[in-house]
C-alpha positions in Angstrom: -129.8 10.0 -30.2 -129.5 6.7 -28.5 -129.3 5.8 -24.8 -125.5 5.6 -24.7 -125.0 8.9 -26.4 -127.3 10.6 -23.9 -125.5 9.1 -21.0 -122.2 10.0 -22.5 -123.3 13.6 -23.1 -124.6 13.9 -19.6 -121.3 12.6 -18.1 -119.4 14.9 -20.4 -121.5 17.9 -19.3 -121.0 16.9 -15.7 -117.2 16.6 -16.0 -117.1 19.9 -18.0 -119.2 21.6 -15.3 -117.0 20.3 -12.4 -113.9 21.4 -14.3 -115.3 24.9 -15.0 -116.5 25.3 -11.4 -113.1 24.1 -10.0 -111.3 26.5 -12.3 -113.4 29.5 -11.3 -113.2 28.6 -7.6 -109.4 28.4 -7.8 -109.1 31.7 -9.5 -111.4 33.3 -6.9 -109.3 31.8 -4.1 -106.1 33.2 -5.6 -107.7 36.6 -5.9 -108.8 36.5 -2.2 -105.4 35.4 -1.1 -103.8 38.3 -3.0 -106.3 40.7 -1.5 -105.6 39.4 2.1 -101.8 39.8 1.6 -102.2 43.3 0.4 -104.5 44.2 3.3 -102.1 42.5 5.8 -99.2 44.5 4.3 -101.1 47.7 4.7 -102.0 46.9 8.3 -98.4 46.2 9.1 -97.3 49.4 7.4 -99.9 51.8 8.8 -102.1 50.5 11.6 -99.7 48.6 13.8 -97.1 51.4 14.1 -99.9 53.8 15.2 -101.2 51.3 17.8 -97.6 50.7 19.0 -97.1 54.4 19.4 -100.4 54.8 21.3 -99.5 51.8 23.5 -96.1 53.4 24.3 -97.7 56.7 25.0 -100.1 55.2 27.5 -97.3 53.3 29.1 -98.4 49.8 28.2 -95.5 47.4 28.9 -94.0 45.2 26.2 -95.4 42.1 28.1 -98.9 43.5 28.0 -98.8 44.3 24.3 -96.8 41.3 23.2 -98.8 39.3 20.7 -98.6 35.6 20.0 -100.3 36.2 16.7 -98.2 35.7 13.6 -100.6 37.6 11.4 -101.1 41.3 11.3 -104.8 41.1 12.0 -104.3 39.2 15.3 -101.5 41.6 16.3 -103.6 44.7 15.6 -106.5 43.2 17.7 -104.1 42.3 20.6 -102.6 45.8 20.6 -106.1 47.4 20.5 -107.3 45.2 23.4 -104.3 46.1 25.5 -104.7 49.8 24.7 -108.4 49.7 25.6 -107.7 47.9 28.8 -105.1 50.5 29.8 -107.5 53.4 28.9 -110.4 51.9 30.9 -108.2 51.5 33.9 -106.9 55.0 33.6 -110.4 56.4 33.1 -111.9 54.4 35.9 -109.5 55.8 38.5 -110.0 59.3 37.2 -113.8 59.1 37.2 -113.8 57.8 40.7 -111.7 60.7 41.8 -114.1 63.1 40.1 -117.1 61.5 41.7 -115.5 61.9 45.2 -114.7 65.5 44.5 -118.3 66.2 43.2 -119.7 64.6 46.3 -117.5 66.7 48.5 -118.5 69.9 46.7 -122.2 69.1 47.1 -121.8 68.5 50.8 -120.0 71.8 51.1 -122.8 73.6 49.3 -125.4 72.2 51.6 -123.5 73.5 54.7 
């Protein structure tokens, strides 16, 4: 095999490799896109309604739980954060009350 044939074979192999790699990457990207759409659909159907109900039960206002996110993932995270914030505020007030009561009881026991 001469010099030109070797160069031509190398270039052909390179082009074939790039084409094959591009094709496989494109197929993988499409599969990942389908998978993300399915997951987003499942989140919208099952997770977000549960979070919305929980937020409503806790009394989180619409403004607090309103999400600027267009995707289901961002919406679920925003709802979760607002629920956690409300629960922490509710638990903090309750635990402070318990601490005061516990301190009062200990003072009464000492007397």
